[in-house]
mmCIF file as gemmi writes it, N, C-alpha and C atoms, coordinates in Angstrom:
data_model
loop_
_atom_site.group_PDB
_atom_site.id
_atom_site.type_symbol
_atom_site.label_atom_id
_atom_site.label_alt_id
_atom_site.label_comp_id
_atom_site.label_asym_id
_atom_site.label_entity_id
_atom_site.label_seq_id
_atom_site.pdbx_PDB_ins_code
_atom_site.Cartn_x
_atom_site.Cartn_y
_atom_site.Cartn_z
_atom_site.occupancy
_atom_site.B_iso_or_equiv
_atom_site.pdbx_formal_charge
_atom_site.auth_seq_id
_atom_site.auth_asym_id
_atom_site.pdbx_PDB_model_num
ATOM 1 N N . MET Axp A 1 ? 0.818 -1.154 0.076 1 0 ? 1 A 1
ATOM 2 C CA . MET Axp A 1 ? 0.055 0.07 -0.014 1 0 ? 1 A 1
ATOM 3 C C . MET Axp A 1 ? 1.024 1.2 -0.052 1 0 ? 1 A 1
ATOM 4 N N . LEU Axp A 2 ? 2 1.2 0.774 1 0 ? 2 A 1
ATOM 5 C CA . LEU Axp A 2 ? 2.657 2.37 0.823 1 0 ? 2 A 1
ATOM 6 C C . LEU Axp A 2 ? 3.572 2.654 -0.421 1 0 ? 2 A 1
ATOM 7 N N . ALA Axp A 3 ? 3.974 1.347 -1.124 1 0 ? 3 A 1
ATOM 8 C CA . ALA Axp A 3 ? 4.576 1.609 -2.459 1 0 ? 3 A 1
ATOM 9 C C . ALA Axp A 3 ? 3.476 2.401 -3.448 1 0 ? 3 A 1
ATOM 10 N N . TRP Axp A 4 ? 2.357 1.81 -3.296 1 0 ? 4 A 1
ATOM 11 C CA . TRP Axp A 4 ? 1.61 2.305 -4.54 1 0 ? 4 A 1
ATOM 12 C C . TRP Axp A 4 ? 1.214 3.953 -4.131 1 0 ? 4 A 1
ATOM 13 N N . LEU Axp A 5 ? 1.21 4.2 -2.919 1 0 ? 5 A 1
ATOM 14 C CA . LEU Axp A 5 ? 0.905 5.626 -2.472 1 0 ? 5 A 1
ATOM 15 C C . LEU Axp A 5 ? 2.236 6.538 -2.864 1 0 ? 5 A 1
ATOM 16 N N . SER Axp A 6 ? 3.368 6.115 -2.699 1 0 ? 6 A 1
ATOM 17 C CA . SER Axp A 6 ? 4.576 6.812 -3.102 1 0 ? 6 A 1
ATOM 18 C C . SER Axp A 6 ? 4.699 6.96 -4.405 1 0 ? 6 A 1
ATOM 19 N N . ALA Axp A 7 ? 4.169 5.925 -5.136 1 0 ? 7 A 1
ATOM 20 C CA . ALA Axp A 7 ? 4.21 6.029 -6.608 1 0 ? 7 A 1
ATOM 21 C C . ALA Axp A 7 ? 3.184 6.803 -7.437 1 0 ? 7 A 1
ATOM 22 N N . ASN Axp A 8 ? 2.125 6.856 -6.715 1 0 ? 8 A 1
ATOM 23 C CA . ASN Axp A 8 ? 0.953 7.824 -7.175 1 0 ? 8 A 1
ATOM 24 C C . ASN Axp A 8 ? 0.525 8.95 -6.237 1 0 ? 8 A 1
ATOM 25 N N . LEU Axp A 9 ? 1.373 9.681 -5.7 1 0 ? 9 A 1
ATOM 26 C CA . LEU Axp A 9 ? 1.525 10.827 -4.833 1 0 ? 9 A 1
ATOM 27 C C . LEU Axp A 9 ? 1.211 11.996 -5.565 1 0 ? 9 A 1
ATOM 28 N N . ALA Axp A 10 ? 1.527 12.228 -6.567 1 0 ? 10 A 1
ATOM 29 C CA . ALA Axp A 10 ? 1.133 13.521 -7.443 1 0 ? 10 A 1
ATOM 30 C C . ALA Axp A 10 ? -0.116 13.268 -7.702 1 0 ? 10 A 1
ATOM 31 N N . THR Axp A 11 ? -0.786 12.134 -8.248 1 0 ? 11 A 1
ATOM 32 C CA . THR Axp A 11 ? -2.264 12.054 -8.518 1 0 ? 11 A 1
ATOM 33 C C . THR Axp A 11 ? -3.095 12.025 -7.466 1 0 ? 11 A 1
ATOM 34 N N . VAL Axp A 12 ? -2.723 11.567 -6.38 1 0 ? 12 A 1
ATOM 35 C CA . VAL Axp A 12 ? -3.224 11.722 -5.123 1 0 ? 12 A 1
ATOM 36 C C . VAL Axp A 12 ? -3.506 13.22 -4.575 1 0 ? 12 A 1
ATOM 37 N N . VAL Axp A 13 ? -2.584 13.99 -4.592 1 0 ? 13 A 1
ATOM 38 C CA . VAL Axp A 13 ? -2.445 15.359 -4.227 1 0 ? 13 A 1
ATOM 39 C C . VAL Axp A 13 ? -3.25 16.307 -5.158 1 0 ? 13 A 1
ATOM 40 N N . VAL Axp A 14 ? -3.222 15.871 -6.595 1 0 ? 14 A 1
ATOM 41 C CA . VAL Axp A 14 ? -3.9 16.742 -7.474 1 0 ? 14 A 1
ATOM 42 C C . VAL Axp A 14 ? -5.608 16.48 -7.136 1 0 ? 14 A 1
ATOM 43 N N . ALA Axp A 15 ? -5.686 15.375 -6.974 1 0 ? 15 A 1
ATOM 44 C CA . ALA Axp A 15 ? -7.18 14.773 -6.761 1 0 ? 15 A 1
ATOM 45 C C . ALA Axp A 15 ? -7.828 15.487 -5.459 1 0 ? 15 A 1
ATOM 46 N N . VAL Axp A 16 ? -6.839 15.275 -4.274 1 0 ? 16 A 1
ATOM 47 C CA . VAL Axp A 16 ? -7.344 16.118 -3.212 1 0 ? 16 A 1
ATOM 48 C C . VAL Axp A 16 ? -7.661 17.564 -3.325 1 0 ? 16 A 1
ATOM 49 N N . ILE Axp A 17 ? -6.783 18.397 -4.11 1 0 ? 17 A 1
ATOM 50 C CA . ILE Axp A 17 ? -6.942 19.804 -4.332 1 0 ? 17 A 1
ATOM 51 C C . ILE Axp A 17 ? -8.344 19.82 -5.053 1 0 ? 17 A 1
ATOM 52 N N . LEU Axp A 18 ? -8.313 19.121 -6.073 1 0 ? 18 A 1
ATOM 53 C CA . LEU Axp A 18 ? -9.509 19.371 -6.783 1 0 ? 18 A 1
ATOM 54 C C . LEU Axp A 18 ? -10.862 18.933 -6.267 1 0 ? 18 A 1
ATOM 55 N N . ALA Axp A 19 ? -10.865 18.147 -5.285 1 0 ? 19 A 1
ATOM 56 C CA . ALA Axp A 19 ? -11.99 17.831 -4.53 1 0 ? 19 A 1
ATOM 57 C C . ALA Axp A 19 ? -12.27 19.015 -3.402 1 0 ? 19 A 1
ATOM 58 N N . ALA Axp A 20 ? -11.481 19.679 -3.197 1 0 ? 20 A 1
ATOM 59 C CA . ALA Axp A 20 ? -11.469 20.62 -2.167 1 0 ? 20 A 1
ATOM 60 C C . ALA Axp A 20 ? -12.097 21.692 -2.924 1 0 ? 20 A 1
ATOM 61 N N . ILE Axp A 21 ? -11.438 22.166 -4.146 1 0 ? 21 A 1
ATOM 62 C CA . ILE Axp A 21 ? -12.046 23.27 -4.874 1 0 ? 21 A 1
ATOM 63 C C . ILE Axp A 21 ? -13.491 23.108 -5.22 1 0 ? 21 A 1
ATOM 64 N N . VAL Axp A 22 ? -13.96 21.848 -5.636 1 0 ? 22 A 1
ATOM 65 C CA . VAL Axp A 22 ? -15.407 21.346 -5.933 1 0 ? 22 A 1
ATOM 66 C C . VAL Axp A 22 ? -15.95 21.755 -4.695 1 0 ? 22 A 1
ATOM 67 N N . ALA Axp A 23 ? -15.691 21.369 -3.514 1 0 ? 23 A 1
ATOM 68 C CA . ALA Axp A 23 ? -16.252 21.498 -2.166 1 0 ? 23 A 1
ATOM 69 C C . ALA Axp A 23 ? -16.608 22.637 -1.998 1 0 ? 23 A 1
ATOM 70 N N . ALA Axp A 24 ? -15.678 23.647 -2.164 1 0 ? 24 A 1
ATOM 71 C CA . ALA Axp A 24 ? -15.618 24.976 -1.847 1 0 ? 24 A 1
ATOM 72 C C . ALA Axp A 24 ? -16.695 25.742 -2.771 1 0 ? 24 A 1
ATOM 73 N N . VAL Axp A 25 ? -16.654 25.357 -3.991 1 0 ? 25 A 1
ATOM 74 C CA . VAL Axp A 25 ? -17.674 25.903 -4.974 1 0 ? 25 A 1
ATOM 75 C C . VAL Axp A 25 ? -19.039 25.667 -4.621 1 0 ? 25 A 1
ATOM 76 N N . ILE Axp A 26 ? -19.354 24.261 -4.174 1 0 ? 26 A 1
ATOM 77 C CA . ILE Axp A 26 ? -20.683 23.696 -3.882 1 0 ? 26 A 1
ATOM 78 C C . ILE Axp A 26 ? -20.831 24.593 -2.369 1 0 ? 26 A 1
ATOM 79 N N . TRP Axp A 27 ? -20.258 24.69 -1.486 1 0 ? 27 A 1
ATOM 80 C CA . TRP Axp A 27 ? -20.419 25.343 -0.147 1 0 ? 27 A 1
ATOM 81 C C . TRP Axp A 27 ? -20.992 26.692 -0.527 1 0 ? 27 A 1
ATOM 82 N N . TYR Axp A 28 ? -20.108 27.611 -1.412 1 0 ? 28 A 1
ATOM 83 C CA . TYR Axp A 28 ? -20.441 28.843 -1.652 1 0 ? 28 A 1
ATOM 84 C C . TYR Axp A 28 ? -21.921 28.849 -2.571 1 0 ? 28 A 1
ATOM 85 N N . MET Axp A 29 ? -22.011 28.095 -3.327 1 0 ? 29 A 1
ATOM 86 C CA . MET Axp A 29 ? -23.269 28.277 -4.127 1 0 ? 29 A 1
ATOM 87 C C . MET Axp A 29 ? -24.451 28.032 -3.069 1 0 ? 29 A 1
ATOM 88 N N . ILE Axp A 30 ? -24.3 27.041 -2.262 1 0 ? 30 A 1
ATOM 89 C CA . ILE Axp A 30 ? -25.469 26.852 -1.234 1 0 ? 30 A 1
ATOM 90 C C . ILE Axp A 30 ? -25.363 27.918 -0.242 1 0 ? 30 A 1
ATOM 91 N N . ALA Axp A 31 ? -24.504 28.694 0.187 1 0 ? 31 A 1
ATOM 92 C CA . ALA Axp A 31 ? -24.577 29.812 1.043 1 0 ? 31 A 1
ATOM 93 C C . ALA Axp A 31 ? -25.075 31.032 0.455 1 0 ? 31 A 1
ATOM 94 N N . GLN Axp A 32 ? -24.827 31.264 -0.89 1 0 ? 32 A 1
ATOM 95 C CA . GLN Axp A 32 ? -25.565 32.253 -1.861 1 0 ? 32 A 1
ATOM 96 C C . GLN Axp A 32 ? -27 31.824 -1.901 1 0 ? 32 A 1
ATOM 97 N N . LYS Axp A 33 ? -27.386 30.714 -1.976 1 0 ? 33 A 1
ATOM 98 C CA . LYS Axp A 33 ? -28.9 30.203 -2.292 1 0 ? 33 A 1
ATOM 99 C C . LYS Axp A 33 ? -29.792 30.601 -0.958 1 0 ? 33 A 1
ATOM 100 N N . LYS Axp A 34 ? -28.97 30.298 0.295 1 0 ? 34 A 1
ATOM 101 C CA . LYS Axp A 34 ? -29.613 30.709 1.393 1 0 ? 34 A 1
ATOM 102 C C . LYS Axp A 34 ? -29.708 31.986 1.769 1 0 ? 34 A 1
ATOM 103 N N . LYS Axp A 35 ? -28.914 32.947 1.136 1 0 ? 35 A 1
ATOM 104 C CA . LYS Axp A 35 ? -28.994 34.468 1.248 1 0 ? 35 A 1
ATOM 105 C C . LYS Axp A 35 ? -29.977 34.906 0.277 1 0 ? 35 A 1
ATOM 106 N N . GLY Axp A 36 ? -30.59 33.94 -0.639 1 0 ? 36 A 1
ATOM 107 C CA . GLY Axp A 36 ? -31.53 34.646 -1.434 1 0 ? 36 A 1
ATOM 108 C C . GLY Axp A 36 ? -30.839 35.258 -2.956 1 0 ? 36 A 1
ATOM 109 N N . ALA Axp A 37 ? -29.691 35.065 -3.108 1 0 ? 37 A 1
ATOM 110 C CA . ALA Axp A 37 ? -28.934 35.443 -4.314 1 0 ? 37 A 1
ATOM 111 C C . ALA Axp A 37 ? -29.237 34.454 -5.353 1 0 ? 37 A 1
ATOM 112 N N . SER Axp A 38 ? -29.38 35.088 -6.586 1 0 ? 38 A 1
ATOM 113 C CA . SER Axp A 38 ? -29.748 34.309 -7.777 1 0 ? 38 A 1
ATOM 114 C C . SER Axp A 38 ? -28.426 33.706 -8.14 1 0 ? 38 A 1
ATOM 115 N N . SER Axp A 39 ? -28.464 32.651 -9.048 1 0 ? 39 A 1
ATOM 116 C CA . SER Axp A 39 ? -27.474 31.816 -9.654 1 0 ? 39 A 1
ATOM 117 C C . SER Axp A 39 ? -26.569 32.62 -10.642 1 0 ? 39 A 1
ATOM 118 N N . CYS Axp A 40 ? -26.967 33.572 -11.272 1 0 ? 40 A 1
ATOM 119 C CA . CYS Axp A 40 ? -26.352 34.478 -12.285 1 0 ? 40 A 1
ATOM 120 C C . CYS Axp A 40 ? -25.599 35.422 -11.719 1 0 ? 40 A 1
ATOM 121 N N . GLY Axp A 41 ? -25.696 35.94 -10.465 1 0 ? 41 A 1
ATOM 122 C CA . GLY Axp A 41 ? -25.136 36.805 -9.848 1 0 ? 41 A 1
ATOM 123 C C . GLY Axp A 41 ? -25.632 38.157 -9.815 1 0 ? 41 A 1
ATOM 124 N N . CYS Axp A 42 ? -26.76 38.486 -10.824 1 0 ? 42 A 1
ATOM 125 C CA . CYS Axp A 42 ? -27.493 39.59 -10.755 1 0 ? 42 A 1
ATOM 126 C C . CYS Axp A 42 ? -28.96 39.357 -10.008 1 0 ? 42 A 1
ATOM 127 N N . GLY Axp A 43 ? -29.423 40.898 -10.011 1 0 ? 43 A 1
ATOM 128 C CA . GLY Axp A 43 ? -30.725 40.53 -9.116 1 0 ? 43 A 1
ATOM 129 C C . GLY Axp A 43 ? -31.728 40.01 -10.008 1 0 ? 43 A 1
ATOM 130 N N . CYS Axp A 44 ? -32.968 39.656 -9.387 1 0 ? 44 A 1
ATOM 131 C CA . CYS Axp A 44 ? -33.971 39.202 -10.381 1 0 ? 44 A 1
ATOM 132 C C . CYS Axp A 44 ? -35.041 40.327 -10.623 1 0 ? 44 A 1
ATOM 133 N N . SER Axp A 45 ? -34.596 41.43 -10.292 1 0 ? 45 A 1
ATOM 134 C CA . SER Axp A 45 ? -35.501 42.381 -10.655 1 0 ? 45 A 1
ATOM 135 C C . SER Axp A 45 ? -35.499 42.634 -12.009 1 0 ? 45 A 1
ATOM 136 N N . SER Axp A 46 ? -34.408 42.81 -12.563 1 0 ? 46 A 1
ATOM 137 C CA . SER Axp A 46 ? -34.22 43.038 -13.999 1 0 ? 46 A 1
ATOM 138 C C . SER Axp A 46 ? -34.396 41.822 -14.986 1 0 ? 46 A 1
ATOM 139 N N . CYS Axp A 47 ? -34.55 40.628 -14.418 1 0 ? 47 A 1
ATOM 140 C CA . CYS Axp A 47 ? -34.837 39.413 -15.167 1 0 ? 47 A 1
ATOM 141 C C . CYS Axp A 47 ? -36.093 39.391 -15.8 1 0 ? 47 A 1
ATOM 142 N N . ALA Axp A 48 ? -36.169 39.016 -17.29 1 0 ? 48 A 1
ATOM 143 C CA . ALA Axp A 48 ? -37.376 38.993 -17.931 1 0 ? 48 A 1
ATOM 144 C C . ALA Axp A 48 ? -38.3 37.995 -17.206 1 0 ? 48 A 1
ATOM 145 N N . MET Axp A 49 ? -37.916 36.842 -16.733 1 0 ? 49 A 1
ATOM 146 C CA . MET Axp A 49 ? -38.606 35.68 -16.212 1 0 ? 49 A 1
ATOM 147 C C . MET Axp A 49 ? -38.824 35.562 -14.563 1 0 ? 49 A 1
ATOM 148 N N . SER Axp A 50 ? -38.452 36.913 -13.923 1 0 ? 50 A 1
ATOM 149 C CA . SER Axp A 50 ? -38.679 36.917 -12.54 1 0 ? 50 A 1
ATOM 150 C C . SER Axp A 50 ? -40.115 36.614 -11.98 1 0 ? 50 A 1
ATOM 151 N N . GLY Axp A 51 ? -41.019 37.167 -12.77 1 0 ? 51 A 1
ATOM 152 C CA . GLY Axp A 51 ? -42.352 36.641 -12.426 1 0 ? 51 A 1
ATOM 153 C C . GLY Axp A 51 ? -42.546 35.292 -12.392 1 0 ? 51 A 1
ATOM 154 N N . SER Axp A 52 ? -42.14 34.571 -13.286 1 0 ? 52 A 1
ATOM 155 C CA . SER Axp A 52 ? -42.589 33.122 -13.219 1 0 ? 52 A 1
ATOM 156 C C . SER Axp A 52 ? -41.497 32.356 -12.362 1 0 ? 52 A 1
ATOM 157 N N . CYS Axp A 53 ? -40.395 32.711 -12.278 1 0 ? 53 A 1
ATOM 158 C CA . CYS Axp A 53 ? -39.349 31.951 -11.48 1 0 ? 53 A 1
ATOM 159 C C . CYS Axp A 53 ? -39.502 31.986 -9.865 1 0 ? 53 A 1
ATOM 160 N N . HIS Axp A 54 ? -39.905 33.019 -9.446 1 0 ? 54 A 1
ATOM 161 C CA . HIS Axp A 54 ? -40.296 33.128 -7.968 1 0 ? 54 A 1
ATOM 162 C C . HIS Axp A 54 ? -41.615 33.459 -7.418 1 0 ? 54 A 1
ATOM 163 N N . SER Axp A 55 ? -42.498 33.161 -8.381 1 0 ? 55 A 1
ATOM 164 C CA . SER Axp A 55 ? -43.817 33.518 -7.895 1 0 ? 55 A 1
ATOM 165 C C . SER Axp A 55 ? -44.498 32.976 -6.705 1 0 ? 55 A 1
ATOM 166 N N . ALA Axp A 56 ? -43.95 31.966 -6.224 1 0 ? 56 A 1
ATOM 167 C CA . ALA Axp A 56 ? -44.733 31.184 -5.066 1 0 ? 56 A 1
ATOM 168 C C . ALA Axp A 56 ? -43.94 31.763 -3.783 1 0 ? 56 A 1
ATOM 169 N N . ALA Axp A 57 ? -42.661 32.235 -3.918 1 0 ? 57 A 1
ATOM 170 C CA . ALA Axp A 57 ? -41.765 32.448 -2.878 1 0 ? 57 A 1
ATOM 171 C C . ALA Axp A 57 ? -41.873 33.794 -2.442 1 0 ? 57 A 1
ATOM 172 N N . LYS Axp A 58 ? -41.899 34.145 -1.187 1 0 ? 58 A 1
ATOM 173 C CA . LYS Axp A 58 ? -41.743 35.623 -0.397 1 0 ? 58 A 1
ATOM 174 C C . LYS Axp A 58 ? -42.758 36.362 -1.247 1 0 ? 58 A 1
ATOM 175 N N . LYS Axp A 59 ? -44.064 35.928 -0.76 1 0 ? 59 A 1
ATOM 176 C CA . LYS Axp A 59 ? -45.241 37.038 -0.999 1 0 ? 59 A 1
ATOM 177 C C . LYS Axp A 59 ? -45.883 37.329 0.206 1 0 ? 59 A 1
């Protein structure tokens, strides 16, 4: 097991870094969704679909 790990150390490190980046992006998206921010980064007031997108929420 130790020989395999030392032979593939670079691959393991890159995979861990990529997994951390993906987890951070997912965490950021969930935090923004909880704050009520839209996924595109701009407000819903100027969006053409704002009436149909959030019609049931926040009335």
